[in-house]
mmCIF file of the N, C-alpha and C atoms, coordinates in Angstrom:
data_MODEL
# 
_entry.id   MODEL 
# 
loop_
_atom_site.group_PDB 
_atom_site.id 
_atom_site.type_symbol 
_atom_site.label_atom_id 
_atom_site.label_alt_id 
_atom_site.label_comp_id 
_atom_site.label_asym_id 
_atom_site.label_entity_id 
_atom_site.label_seq_id 
_atom_site.pdbx_PDB_ins_code 
_atom_site.Cartn_x 
_atom_site.Cartn_y 
_atom_site.Cartn_z 
_atom_site.occupancy 
_atom_site.B_iso_or_equiv 
_atom_site.pdbx_formal_charge 
_atom_site.auth_seq_id 
_atom_site.auth_comp_id 
_atom_site.auth_asym_id 
_atom_site.auth_atom_id 
_atom_site.pdbx_PDB_model_num 
ATOM 1   N N  . MET A 1 1  ? 39.739 -3.809  12.987 1.00 0.00 ? 1  MET A N  1 
ATOM 2   C CA . MET A 1 1  ? 39.198 -3.755  11.606 1.00 0.00 ? 1  MET A CA 1 
ATOM 3   C C  . MET A 1 1  ? 37.651 -3.609  11.882 1.00 0.00 ? 1  MET A C  1 
ATOM 4   N N  . THR A 1 2  ? 37.053 -2.572  10.918 1.00 0.00 ? 2  THR A N  1 
ATOM 5   C CA . THR A 1 2  ? 35.827 -2.234  11.084 1.00 0.00 ? 2  THR A CA 1 
ATOM 6   C C  . THR A 1 2  ? 34.860 -3.159  10.695 1.00 0.00 ? 2  THR A C  1 
ATOM 7   N N  . LYS A 1 3  ? 33.415 -3.332  10.808 1.00 0.00 ? 3  LYS A N  1 
ATOM 8   C CA . LYS A 1 3  ? 32.457 -4.156  10.453 1.00 0.00 ? 3  LYS A CA 1 
ATOM 9   C C  . LYS A 1 3  ? 32.440 -3.850  8.827  1.00 0.00 ? 3  LYS A C  1 
ATOM 10  N N  . GLN A 1 4  ? 32.747 -2.846  8.175  1.00 0.00 ? 4  GLN A N  1 
ATOM 11  C CA . GLN A 1 4  ? 32.565 -2.530  6.941  1.00 0.00 ? 4  GLN A CA 1 
ATOM 12  C C  . GLN A 1 4  ? 33.760 -3.297  6.130  1.00 0.00 ? 4  GLN A C  1 
ATOM 13  N N  . TYR A 1 5  ? 34.905 -3.284  6.712  1.00 0.00 ? 5  TYR A N  1 
ATOM 14  C CA . TYR A 1 5  ? 36.053 -3.895  6.031  1.00 0.00 ? 5  TYR A CA 1 
ATOM 15  C C  . TYR A 1 5  ? 35.816 -5.535  6.510  1.00 0.00 ? 5  TYR A C  1 
ATOM 16  N N  . GLU A 1 6  ? 35.188 -5.797  7.379  1.00 0.00 ? 6  GLU A N  1 
ATOM 17  C CA . GLU A 1 6  ? 34.949 -7.227  7.498  1.00 0.00 ? 6  GLU A CA 1 
ATOM 18  C C  . GLU A 1 6  ? 34.103 -7.810  6.586  1.00 0.00 ? 6  GLU A C  1 
ATOM 19  N N  . LYS A 1 7  ? 32.846 -6.988  6.312  1.00 0.00 ? 7  LYS A N  1 
ATOM 20  C CA . LYS A 1 7  ? 32.141 -7.487  5.236  1.00 0.00 ? 7  LYS A CA 1 
ATOM 21  C C  . LYS A 1 7  ? 32.626 -7.487  3.844  1.00 0.00 ? 7  LYS A C  1 
ATOM 22  N N  . PHE A 1 8  ? 33.566 -6.423  3.513  1.00 0.00 ? 8  PHE A N  1 
ATOM 23  C CA . PHE A 1 8  ? 34.239 -6.381  2.447  1.00 0.00 ? 8  PHE A CA 1 
ATOM 24  C C  . PHE A 1 8  ? 34.947 -7.626  2.009  1.00 0.00 ? 8  PHE A C  1 
ATOM 25  N N  . LEU A 1 9  ? 35.677 -8.002  3.217  1.00 0.00 ? 9  LEU A N  1 
ATOM 26  C CA . LEU A 1 9  ? 36.617 -9.406  3.114  1.00 0.00 ? 9  LEU A CA 1 
ATOM 27  C C  . LEU A 1 9  ? 36.055 -10.529 2.836  1.00 0.00 ? 9  LEU A C  1 
ATOM 28  N N  . GLU A 1 10 ? 34.396 -10.803 3.233  1.00 0.00 ? 10 GLU A N  1 
ATOM 29  C CA . GLU A 1 10 ? 33.664 -11.737 3.028  1.00 0.00 ? 10 GLU A CA 1 
ATOM 30  C C  . GLU A 1 10 ? 33.121 -11.826 1.606  1.00 0.00 ? 10 GLU A C  1 
ATOM 31  N N  . THR A 1 11 ? 33.163 -10.780 0.990  1.00 0.00 ? 11 THR A N  1 
ATOM 32  C CA . THR A 1 11 ? 32.671 -10.560 -0.363 1.00 0.00 ? 11 THR A CA 1 
ATOM 33  C C  . THR A 1 11 ? 33.548 -10.947 -1.547 1.00 0.00 ? 11 THR A C  1 
ATOM 34  N N  . ILE A 1 12 ? 34.785 -10.993 -0.916 1.00 0.00 ? 12 ILE A N  1 
ATOM 35  C CA . ILE A 1 12 ? 35.817 -11.504 -1.935 1.00 0.00 ? 12 ILE A CA 1 
ATOM 36  C C  . ILE A 1 12 ? 36.347 -12.617 -2.229 1.00 0.00 ? 12 ILE A C  1 
ATOM 37  N N  . ASP A 1 13 ? 37.178 -13.147 -3.093 1.00 0.00 ? 13 ASP A N  1 
ATOM 38  C CA . ASP A 1 13 ? 37.445 -14.563 -3.166 1.00 0.00 ? 13 ASP A CA 1 
ATOM 39  C C  . ASP A 1 13 ? 38.578 -14.937 -2.512 1.00 0.00 ? 13 ASP A C  1 
ATOM 40  N N  . GLU A 1 14 ? 38.880 -16.292 -1.864 1.00 0.00 ? 14 GLU A N  1 
ATOM 41  C CA . GLU A 1 14 ? 39.958 -16.434 -0.957 1.00 0.00 ? 14 GLU A CA 1 
ATOM 42  C C  . GLU A 1 14 ? 41.303 -15.796 -1.353 1.00 0.00 ? 14 GLU A C  1 
ATOM 43  N N  . LYS A 1 15 ? 41.844 -16.028 -2.585 1.00 0.00 ? 15 LYS A N  1 
ATOM 44  C CA . LYS A 1 15 ? 43.099 -15.601 -3.094 1.00 0.00 ? 15 LYS A CA 1 
ATOM 45  C C  . LYS A 1 15 ? 43.119 -14.098 -2.718 1.00 0.00 ? 15 LYS A C  1 
ATOM 46  N N  . LEU A 1 16 ? 42.120 -13.181 -3.189 1.00 0.00 ? 16 LEU A N  1 
ATOM 47  C CA . LEU A 1 16 ? 42.412 -11.755 -2.754 1.00 0.00 ? 16 LEU A CA 1 
ATOM 48  C C  . LEU A 1 16 ? 42.258 -11.515 -1.361 1.00 0.00 ? 16 LEU A C  1 
ATOM 49  N N  . LYS A 1 17 ? 41.353 -12.292 -0.752 1.00 0.00 ? 17 LYS A N  1 
ATOM 50  C CA . LYS A 1 17 ? 41.227 -12.116 0.866  1.00 0.00 ? 17 LYS A CA 1 
ATOM 51  C C  . LYS A 1 17 ? 42.832 -12.327 1.363  1.00 0.00 ? 17 LYS A C  1 
ATOM 52  N N  . HIS A 1 18 ? 43.706 -13.435 0.956  1.00 0.00 ? 18 HIS A N  1 
ATOM 53  C CA . HIS A 1 18 ? 44.791 -13.803 1.572  1.00 0.00 ? 18 HIS A CA 1 
ATOM 54  C C  . HIS A 1 18 ? 45.812 -12.653 1.387  1.00 0.00 ? 18 HIS A C  1 
ATOM 55  N N  . GLN A 1 19 ? 45.564 -12.074 0.161  1.00 0.00 ? 19 GLN A N  1 
ATOM 56  C CA . GLN A 1 19 ? 46.418 -10.871 -0.296 1.00 0.00 ? 19 GLN A CA 1 
ATOM 57  C C  . GLN A 1 19 ? 46.017 -9.750  0.535  1.00 0.00 ? 19 GLN A C  1 
ATOM 58  N N  . PHE A 1 20 ? 44.911 -9.235  0.847  1.00 0.00 ? 20 PHE A N  1 
ATOM 59  C CA . PHE A 1 20 ? 44.408 -8.113  1.739  1.00 0.00 ? 20 PHE A CA 1 
ATOM 60  C C  . PHE A 1 20 ? 44.873 -8.333  3.221  1.00 0.00 ? 20 PHE A C  1 
ATOM 61  N N  . LEU A 1 21 ? 44.753 -9.459  3.713  1.00 0.00 ? 21 LEU A N  1 
ATOM 62  C CA . LEU A 1 21 ? 44.851 -9.585  5.102  1.00 0.00 ? 21 LEU A CA 1 
ATOM 63  C C  . LEU A 1 21 ? 46.574 -9.761  5.331  1.00 0.00 ? 21 LEU A C  1 
ATOM 64  N N  . ARG A 1 22 ? 47.326 -10.380 4.273  1.00 0.00 ? 22 ARG A N  1 
ATOM 65  C CA . ARG A 1 22 ? 48.774 -9.878  4.596  1.00 0.00 ? 22 ARG A CA 1 
ATOM 66  C C  . ARG A 1 22 ? 49.157 -8.704  4.358  1.00 0.00 ? 22 ARG A C  1 
ATOM 67  N N  . ALA A 1 23 ? 48.569 -7.656  3.550  1.00 0.00 ? 23 ALA A N  1 
ATOM 68  C CA . ALA A 1 23 ? 48.963 -6.444  3.280  1.00 0.00 ? 23 ALA A CA 1 
ATOM 69  C C  . ALA A 1 23 ? 48.574 -5.719  4.760  1.00 0.00 ? 23 ALA A C  1 
ATOM 70  N N  . LEU A 1 24 ? 47.248 -6.115  5.325  1.00 0.00 ? 24 LEU A N  1 
ATOM 71  C CA . LEU A 1 24 ? 47.020 -5.187  6.427  1.00 0.00 ? 24 LEU A CA 1 
ATOM 72  C C  . LEU A 1 24 ? 47.862 -5.594  7.525  1.00 0.00 ? 24 LEU A C  1 
ATOM 73  N N  . LYS A 1 25 ? 48.392 -6.855  7.571  1.00 0.00 ? 25 LYS A N  1 
ATOM 74  C CA . LYS A 1 25 ? 49.172 -7.274  8.635  1.00 0.00 ? 25 LYS A CA 1 
ATOM 75  C C  . LYS A 1 25 ? 50.571 -6.521  8.509  1.00 0.00 ? 25 LYS A C  1 
ATOM 76  N N  . ALA A 1 26 ? 51.006 -6.361  7.261  1.00 0.00 ? 26 ALA A N  1 
ATOM 77  C CA . ALA A 1 26 ? 52.222 -5.668  6.942  1.00 0.00 ? 26 ALA A CA 1 
ATOM 78  C C  . ALA A 1 26 ? 52.106 -4.209  7.364  1.00 0.00 ? 26 ALA A C  1 
ATOM 79  N N  . VAL A 1 27 ? 50.975 -3.604  7.025  1.00 0.00 ? 27 VAL A N  1 
ATOM 80  C CA . VAL A 1 27 ? 50.872 -2.318  7.332  1.00 0.00 ? 27 VAL A CA 1 
ATOM 81  C C  . VAL A 1 27 ? 50.988 -2.043  8.826  1.00 0.00 ? 27 VAL A C  1 
ATOM 82  N N  . ALA A 1 28 ? 50.364 -3.016  9.647  1.00 0.00 ? 28 ALA A N  1 
ATOM 83  C CA . ALA A 1 28 ? 50.138 -2.686  11.183 1.00 0.00 ? 28 ALA A CA 1 
ATOM 84  C C  . ALA A 1 28 ? 51.620 -2.948  11.534 1.00 0.00 ? 28 ALA A C  1 
ATOM 85  N N  . SER A 1 29 ? 52.365 -3.899  11.128 1.00 0.00 ? 29 SER A N  1 
ATOM 86  C CA . SER A 1 29 ? 53.791 -4.250  11.672 1.00 0.00 ? 29 SER A CA 1 
ATOM 87  C C  . SER A 1 29 ? 54.939 -3.386  10.937 1.00 0.00 ? 29 SER A C  1 
ATOM 88  N N  . ASP A 1 30 ? 54.539 -2.464  10.125 1.00 0.00 ? 30 ASP A N  1 
ATOM 89  C CA . ASP A 1 30 ? 55.648 -1.648  9.488  1.00 0.00 ? 30 ASP A CA 1 
ATOM 90  C C  . ASP A 1 30 ? 56.437 -2.240  8.791  1.00 0.00 ? 30 ASP A C  1 
ATOM 91  N N  . ALA A 1 31 ? 55.694 -3.651  8.171  1.00 0.00 ? 31 ALA A N  1 
ATOM 92  C CA . ALA A 1 31 ? 56.831 -4.520  7.274  1.00 0.00 ? 31 ALA A CA 1 
ATOM 93  C C  . ALA A 1 31 ? 56.238 -4.494  5.835  1.00 0.00 ? 31 ALA A C  1 
ATOM 94  N N  . TYR A 1 32 ? 55.993 -3.473  5.342  1.00 0.00 ? 32 TYR A N  1 
ATOM 95  C CA . TYR A 1 32 ? 55.151 -3.514  3.949  1.00 0.00 ? 32 TYR A CA 1 
ATOM 96  C C  . TYR A 1 32 ? 56.265 -3.053  2.846  1.00 0.00 ? 32 TYR A C  1 
ATOM 97  N N  . GLN A 1 33 ? 57.281 -3.347  2.933  1.00 0.00 ? 33 GLN A N  1 
ATOM 98  C CA . GLN A 1 33 ? 58.608 -2.952  1.987  1.00 0.00 ? 33 GLN A CA 1 
ATOM 99  C C  . GLN A 1 33 ? 58.201 -3.988  0.776  1.00 0.00 ? 33 GLN A C  1 
ATOM 100 N N  . SER A 1 34 ? 57.996 -5.173  1.122  1.00 0.00 ? 34 SER A N  1 
ATOM 101 C CA . SER A 1 34 ? 57.636 -6.125  -0.029 1.00 0.00 ? 34 SER A CA 1 
ATOM 102 C C  . SER A 1 34 ? 56.647 -6.137  -0.996 1.00 0.00 ? 34 SER A C  1 
ATOM 103 N N  . LEU A 1 35 ? 55.765 -5.017  -0.697 1.00 0.00 ? 35 LEU A N  1 
ATOM 104 C CA . LEU A 1 35 ? 54.410 -5.076  -1.273 1.00 0.00 ? 35 LEU A CA 1 
ATOM 105 C C  . LEU A 1 35 ? 54.666 -3.654  -2.189 1.00 0.00 ? 35 LEU A C  1 
ATOM 106 N N  . ASP A 1 36 ? 53.759 -3.579  -3.203 1.00 0.00 ? 36 ASP A N  1 
ATOM 107 C CA . ASP A 1 36 ? 53.448 -2.535  -4.002 1.00 0.00 ? 36 ASP A CA 1 
ATOM 108 C C  . ASP A 1 36 ? 53.123 -1.267  -3.545 1.00 0.00 ? 36 ASP A C  1 
ATOM 109 N N  . VAL A 1 37 ? 53.868 -0.412  -2.727 1.00 0.00 ? 37 VAL A N  1 
ATOM 110 C CA . VAL A 1 37 ? 53.611 0.687   -1.946 1.00 0.00 ? 37 VAL A CA 1 
ATOM 111 C C  . VAL A 1 37 ? 54.187 1.942   -2.643 1.00 0.00 ? 37 VAL A C  1 
ATOM 112 N N  . LYS A 1 38 ? 53.366 2.989   -2.696 1.00 0.00 ? 38 LYS A N  1 
ATOM 113 C CA . LYS A 1 38 ? 53.843 4.104   -3.357 1.00 0.00 ? 38 LYS A CA 1 
ATOM 114 C C  . LYS A 1 38 ? 53.466 5.465   -2.555 1.00 0.00 ? 38 LYS A C  1 
ATOM 115 N N  . LYS A 1 39 ? 54.275 6.480   -2.489 1.00 0.00 ? 39 LYS A N  1 
ATOM 116 C CA . LYS A 1 39 ? 53.696 7.846   -1.618 1.00 0.00 ? 39 LYS A CA 1 
ATOM 117 C C  . LYS A 1 39 ? 52.830 8.630   -2.487 1.00 0.00 ? 39 LYS A C  1 
ATOM 118 N N  . LEU A 1 40 ? 51.609 9.136   -1.946 1.00 0.00 ? 40 LEU A N  1 
ATOM 119 C CA . LEU A 1 40 ? 50.815 9.708   -2.666 1.00 0.00 ? 40 LEU A CA 1 
ATOM 120 C C  . LEU A 1 40 ? 51.288 11.086  -2.824 1.00 0.00 ? 40 LEU A C  1 
ATOM 121 N N  . ILE A 1 41 ? 51.339 11.446  -4.267 1.00 0.00 ? 41 ILE A N  1 
ATOM 122 C CA . ILE A 1 41 ? 52.075 12.924  -4.374 1.00 0.00 ? 41 ILE A CA 1 
ATOM 123 C C  . ILE A 1 41 ? 51.070 13.919  -3.964 1.00 0.00 ? 41 ILE A C  1 
ATOM 124 N N  . GLY A 1 42 ? 51.774 14.933  -3.288 1.00 0.00 ? 42 GLY A N  1 
ATOM 125 C CA . GLY A 1 42 ? 51.048 16.120  -2.808 1.00 0.00 ? 42 GLY A CA 1 
ATOM 126 C C  . GLY A 1 42 ? 50.328 15.664  -1.322 1.00 0.00 ? 42 GLY A C  1 
ATOM 127 N N  . GLN A 1 43 ? 50.624 14.691  -0.960 1.00 0.00 ? 43 GLN A N  1 
ATOM 128 C CA . GLN A 1 43 ? 49.830 14.413  0.556  1.00 0.00 ? 43 GLN A CA 1 
ATOM 129 C C  . GLN A 1 43 ? 50.967 13.881  1.625  1.00 0.00 ? 43 GLN A C  1 
ATOM 130 N N  . ASP A 1 44 ? 50.909 14.494  2.730  1.00 0.00 ? 44 ASP A N  1 
ATOM 131 C CA . ASP A 1 44 ? 51.852 14.318  3.869  1.00 0.00 ? 44 ASP A CA 1 
ATOM 132 C C  . ASP A 1 44 ? 51.802 12.939  4.341  1.00 0.00 ? 44 ASP A C  1 
ATOM 133 N N  . ASN A 1 45 ? 52.633 12.096  4.201  1.00 0.00 ? 45 ASN A N  1 
ATOM 134 C CA . ASN A 1 45 ? 52.675 10.649  4.933  1.00 0.00 ? 45 ASN A CA 1 
ATOM 135 C C  . ASN A 1 45 ? 51.516 9.827   4.451  1.00 0.00 ? 45 ASN A C  1 
ATOM 136 N N  . LEU A 1 46 ? 50.913 10.197  3.451  1.00 0.00 ? 46 LEU A N  1 
ATOM 137 C CA . LEU A 1 46 ? 50.084 9.278   2.771  1.00 0.00 ? 46 LEU A CA 1 
ATOM 138 C C  . LEU A 1 46 ? 50.519 8.161   1.774  1.00 0.00 ? 46 LEU A C  1 
ATOM 139 N N  . TYR A 1 47 ? 50.365 7.106   1.838  1.00 0.00 ? 47 TYR A N  1 
ATOM 140 C CA . TYR A 1 47 ? 50.844 6.002   0.992  1.00 0.00 ? 47 TYR A CA 1 
ATOM 141 C C  . TYR A 1 47 ? 49.686 5.000   0.570  1.00 0.00 ? 47 TYR A C  1 
ATOM 142 N N  . ARG A 1 48 ? 49.765 4.230   -0.675 1.00 0.00 ? 48 ARG A N  1 
ATOM 143 C CA . ARG A 1 48 ? 48.836 3.443   -1.037 1.00 0.00 ? 48 ARG A CA 1 
ATOM 144 C C  . ARG A 1 48 ? 49.659 2.152   -1.176 1.00 0.00 ? 48 ARG A C  1 
ATOM 145 N N  . ILE A 1 49 ? 48.856 0.923   -0.929 1.00 0.00 ? 49 ILE A N  1 
ATOM 146 C CA . ILE A 1 49 ? 49.293 -0.283  -1.529 1.00 0.00 ? 49 ILE A CA 1 
ATOM 147 C C  . ILE A 1 49 ? 48.233 -0.672  -2.579 1.00 0.00 ? 49 ILE A C  1 
ATOM 148 N N  . ARG A 1 50 ? 48.907 -1.221  -3.659 1.00 0.00 ? 50 ARG A N  1 
ATOM 149 C CA . ARG A 1 50 ? 48.068 -1.884  -4.762 1.00 0.00 ? 50 ARG A CA 1 
ATOM 150 C C  . ARG A 1 50 ? 47.970 -3.453  -4.811 1.00 0.00 ? 50 ARG A C  1 
ATOM 151 N N  . ILE A 1 51 ? 46.599 -3.700  -4.844 1.00 0.00 ? 51 ILE A N  1 
ATOM 152 C CA . ILE A 1 51 ? 46.339 -5.150  -4.683 1.00 0.00 ? 51 ILE A CA 1 
ATOM 153 C C  . ILE A 1 51 ? 45.203 -5.331  -6.020 1.00 0.00 ? 51 ILE A C  1 
ATOM 154 N N  . GLY A 1 52 ? 45.810 -5.867  -7.035 1.00 0.00 ? 52 GLY A N  1 
ATOM 155 C CA . GLY A 1 52 ? 45.014 -5.804  -8.219 1.00 0.00 ? 52 GLY A CA 1 
ATOM 156 C C  . GLY A 1 52 ? 44.322 -4.403  -8.457 1.00 0.00 ? 52 GLY A C  1 
ATOM 157 N N  . LYS A 1 53 ? 43.188 -4.610  -8.694 1.00 0.00 ? 53 LYS A N  1 
ATOM 158 C CA . LYS A 1 53 ? 42.315 -3.095  -8.910 1.00 0.00 ? 53 LYS A CA 1 
ATOM 159 C C  . LYS A 1 53 ? 41.771 -2.674  -7.667 1.00 0.00 ? 53 LYS A C  1 
ATOM 160 N N  . TRP A 1 54 ? 42.342 -3.051  -6.477 1.00 0.00 ? 54 TRP A N  1 
ATOM 161 C CA . TRP A 1 54 ? 42.108 -2.430  -5.426 1.00 0.00 ? 54 TRP A CA 1 
ATOM 162 C C  . TRP A 1 54 ? 43.203 -1.682  -4.705 1.00 0.00 ? 54 TRP A C  1 
ATOM 163 N N  . ARG A 1 55 ? 42.770 -0.555  -3.850 1.00 0.00 ? 55 ARG A N  1 
ATOM 164 C CA . ARG A 1 55 ? 43.932 0.136   -3.216 1.00 0.00 ? 55 ARG A CA 1 
ATOM 165 C C  . ARG A 1 55 ? 43.682 0.314   -1.722 1.00 0.00 ? 55 ARG A C  1 
ATOM 166 N N  . ILE A 1 56 ? 44.870 0.367   -0.950 1.00 0.00 ? 56 ILE A N  1 
ATOM 167 C CA . ILE A 1 56 ? 44.681 0.566   0.366  1.00 0.00 ? 56 ILE A CA 1 
ATOM 168 C C  . ILE A 1 56 ? 45.553 1.824   0.682  1.00 0.00 ? 56 ILE A C  1 
ATOM 169 N N  . VAL A 1 57 ? 44.933 2.607   1.485  1.00 0.00 ? 57 VAL A N  1 
ATOM 170 C CA . VAL A 1 57 ? 45.318 4.015   1.508  1.00 0.00 ? 57 VAL A CA 1 
ATOM 171 C C  . VAL A 1 57 ? 45.838 3.880   3.014  1.00 0.00 ? 57 VAL A C  1 
ATOM 172 N N  . PHE A 1 58 ? 47.138 4.313   3.551  1.00 0.00 ? 58 PHE A N  1 
ATOM 173 C CA . PHE A 1 58 ? 47.442 4.234   4.799  1.00 0.00 ? 58 PHE A CA 1 
ATOM 174 C C  . PHE A 1 58 ? 48.283 5.915   5.090  1.00 0.00 ? 58 PHE A C  1 
ATOM 175 N N  . ARG A 1 59 ? 48.482 6.218   6.395  1.00 0.00 ? 59 ARG A N  1 
ATOM 176 C CA . ARG A 1 59 ? 49.149 7.305   6.746  1.00 0.00 ? 59 ARG A CA 1 
ATOM 177 C C  . ARG A 1 59 ? 50.101 6.751   7.735  1.00 0.00 ? 59 ARG A C  1 
ATOM 178 N N  . LYS A 1 60 ? 51.487 7.197   7.538  1.00 0.00 ? 60 LYS A N  1 
ATOM 179 C CA . LYS A 1 60 ? 52.487 6.551   8.438  1.00 0.00 ? 60 LYS A CA 1 
ATOM 180 C C  . LYS A 1 60 ? 52.412 7.754   9.619  1.00 0.00 ? 60 LYS A C  1 
ATOM 181 N N  . GLU A 1 61 ? 52.226 6.970   10.953 1.00 0.00 ? 61 GLU A N  1 
ATOM 182 C CA . GLU A 1 61 ? 52.258 7.986   12.069 1.00 0.00 ? 61 GLU A CA 1 
ATOM 183 C C  . GLU A 1 61 ? 53.261 7.344   12.962 1.00 0.00 ? 61 GLU A C  1 
ATOM 184 N N  . ARG A 1 62 ? 53.693 8.170   14.042 1.00 0.00 ? 62 ARG A N  1 
ATOM 185 C CA . ARG A 1 62 ? 54.743 7.783   15.093 1.00 0.00 ? 62 ARG A CA 1 
ATOM 186 C C  . ARG A 1 62 ? 54.245 6.507   15.790 1.00 0.00 ? 62 ARG A C  1 
ATOM 187 N N  . GLY A 1 63 ? 52.967 6.472   16.262 1.00 0.00 ? 63 GLY A N  1 
ATOM 188 C CA . GLY A 1 63 ? 52.648 5.158   17.189 1.00 0.00 ? 63 GLY A CA 1 
ATOM 189 C C  . GLY A 1 63 ? 52.078 4.219   16.174 1.00 0.00 ? 63 GLY A C  1 
ATOM 190 N N  . GLY A 1 64 ? 52.396 4.271   14.886 1.00 0.00 ? 64 GLY A N  1 
ATOM 191 C CA . GLY A 1 64 ? 51.865 3.039   14.011 1.00 0.00 ? 64 GLY A CA 1 
ATOM 192 C C  . GLY A 1 64 ? 51.003 3.627   13.015 1.00 0.00 ? 64 GLY A C  1 
ATOM 193 N N  . ASN A 1 65 ? 50.956 2.709   11.973 1.00 0.00 ? 65 ASN A N  1 
ATOM 194 C CA . ASN A 1 65 ? 50.277 3.402   10.627 1.00 0.00 ? 65 ASN A CA 1 
ATOM 195 C C  . ASN A 1 65 ? 48.665 3.057   10.825 1.00 0.00 ? 65 ASN A C  1 
ATOM 196 N N  . LYS A 1 66 ? 48.072 4.110   10.103 1.00 0.00 ? 66 LYS A N  1 
ATOM 197 C CA . LYS A 1 66 ? 46.507 3.938   10.215 1.00 0.00 ? 66 LYS A CA 1 
ATOM 198 C C  . LYS A 1 66 ? 46.008 3.959   8.824  1.00 0.00 ? 66 LYS A C  1 
ATOM 199 N N  . ILE A 1 67 ? 45.304 2.793   8.487  1.00 0.00 ? 67 ILE A N  1 
ATOM 200 C CA . ILE A 1 67 ? 44.660 2.483   7.301  1.00 0.00 ? 67 ILE A CA 1 
ATOM 201 C C  . ILE A 1 67 ? 43.520 3.642   7.195  1.00 0.00 ? 67 ILE A C  1 
ATOM 202 N N  . LEU A 1 68 ? 43.246 4.281   6.162  1.00 0.00 ? 68 LEU A N  1 
ATOM 203 C CA . LEU A 1 68 ? 42.244 5.264   5.757  1.00 0.00 ? 68 LEU A CA 1 
ATOM 204 C C  . LEU A 1 68 ? 41.381 4.940   4.984  1.00 0.00 ? 68 LEU A C  1 
ATOM 205 N N  . LYS A 1 69 ? 41.313 4.147   3.929  1.00 0.00 ? 69 LYS A N  1 
ATOM 206 C CA . LYS A 1 69 ? 40.573 3.697   3.064  1.00 0.00 ? 69 LYS A CA 1 
ATOM 207 C C  . LYS A 1 69 ? 40.945 2.391   2.241  1.00 0.00 ? 69 LYS A C  1 
ATOM 208 N N  . ILE A 1 70 ? 40.111 1.664   2.084  1.00 0.00 ? 70 ILE A N  1 
ATOM 209 C CA . ILE A 1 70 ? 40.075 0.457   1.239  1.00 0.00 ? 70 ILE A CA 1 
ATOM 210 C C  . ILE A 1 70 ? 39.157 0.753   -0.085 1.00 0.00 ? 70 ILE A C  1 
ATOM 211 N N  . GLU A 1 71 ? 39.325 0.772   -1.078 1.00 0.00 ? 71 GLU A N  1 
ATOM 212 C CA . GLU A 1 71 ? 38.530 0.959   -2.190 1.00 0.00 ? 71 GLU A CA 1 
ATOM 213 C C  . GLU A 1 71 ? 39.120 0.727   -3.492 1.00 0.00 ? 71 GLU A C  1 
ATOM 214 N N  . SER A 1 72 ? 38.187 0.488   -4.517 1.00 0.00 ? 72 SER A N  1 
ATOM 215 C CA . SER A 1 72 ? 38.737 0.059   -5.917 1.00 0.00 ? 72 SER A CA 1 
ATOM 216 C C  . SER A 1 72 ? 39.477 1.559   -6.300 1.00 0.00 ? 72 SER A C  1 
ATOM 217 N N  . ARG A 1 73 ? 40.179 1.159   -7.347 1.00 0.00 ? 73 ARG A N  1 
ATOM 218 C CA . ARG A 1 73 ? 41.325 2.024   -7.773 1.00 0.00 ? 73 ARG A CA 1 
ATOM 219 C C  . ARG A 1 73 ? 40.542 3.222   -8.631 1.00 0.00 ? 73 ARG A C  1 
ATOM 220 N N  . TRP A 1 74 ? 39.123 3.345   -8.933 1.00 0.00 ? 74 TRP A N  1 
ATOM 221 C CA . TRP A 1 74 ? 38.563 4.133   -9.592 1.00 0.00 ? 74 TRP A CA 1 
ATOM 222 C C  . TRP A 1 74 ? 38.026 5.160   -8.615 1.00 0.00 ? 74 TRP A C  1 
ATOM 223 N N  . ASP A 1 75 ? 37.819 4.710   -7.355 1.00 0.00 ? 75 ASP A N  1 
ATOM 224 C CA . ASP A 1 75 ? 37.189 5.394   -6.338 1.00 0.00 ? 75 ASP A CA 1 
ATOM 225 C C  . ASP A 1 75 ? 37.937 5.953   -5.305 1.00 0.00 ? 75 ASP A C  1 
ATOM 226 N N  . VAL A 1 76 ? 39.002 5.299   -5.063 1.00 0.00 ? 76 VAL A N  1 
ATOM 227 C CA . VAL A 1 76 ? 39.847 5.559   -3.755 1.00 0.00 ? 76 VAL A CA 1 
ATOM 228 C C  . VAL A 1 76 ? 40.271 6.887   -3.663 1.00 0.00 ? 76 VAL A C  1 
ATOM 229 N N  . TYR A 1 77 ? 40.668 7.580   -4.761 1.00 0.00 ? 77 TYR A N  1 
ATOM 230 C CA . TYR A 1 77 ? 41.404 9.053   -4.607 1.00 0.00 ? 77 TYR A CA 1 
ATOM 231 C C  . TYR A 1 77 ? 40.208 10.048  -4.665 1.00 0.00 ? 77 TYR A C  1 
ATOM 232 N N  . LYS A 1 78 ? 39.105 9.955   -4.952 1.00 0.00 ? 78 LYS A N  1 
ATOM 233 C CA . LYS A 1 78 ? 38.164 10.886  -4.991 1.00 0.00 ? 78 LYS A CA 1 
ATOM 234 C C  . LYS A 1 78 ? 38.000 11.528  -3.615 1.00 0.00 ? 78 LYS A C  1 
ATOM 235 N N  . TRP A 1 79 ? 38.207 10.867  -2.533 1.00 0.00 ? 79 TRP A N  1 
ATOM 236 C CA . TRP A 1 79 ? 38.147 11.682  -1.298 1.00 0.00 ? 79 TRP A CA 1 
ATOM 237 C C  . TRP A 1 79 ? 39.120 12.493  -0.694 1.00 0.00 ? 79 TRP A C  1 
ATOM 238 N N  . LEU A 1 80 ? 40.201 12.362  -1.176 1.00 0.00 ? 80 LEU A N  1 
ATOM 239 C CA . LEU A 1 80 ? 41.443 13.279  -1.145 1.00 0.00 ? 80 LEU A CA 1 
ATOM 240 C C  . LEU A 1 80 ? 41.181 14.410  -1.364 1.00 0.00 ? 80 LEU A C  1 
# 
């Protein structure tokens, strides 16, 4: 996890932090089926996880999943 995301996790409340850590672990271990995951339309192998007003965008890869962005729902899709 990068320093940027570590700082982000320090700024949010404990309940939301727990949800994010659970989601990040699930993406890393390919066990995210119980989360609110959707494939991004028009994007190859890009998916998003919804946690309240936040989104985690990740790419499915053979060697494991790669988290690309954690951002608010209003800003996350601007960089695509």
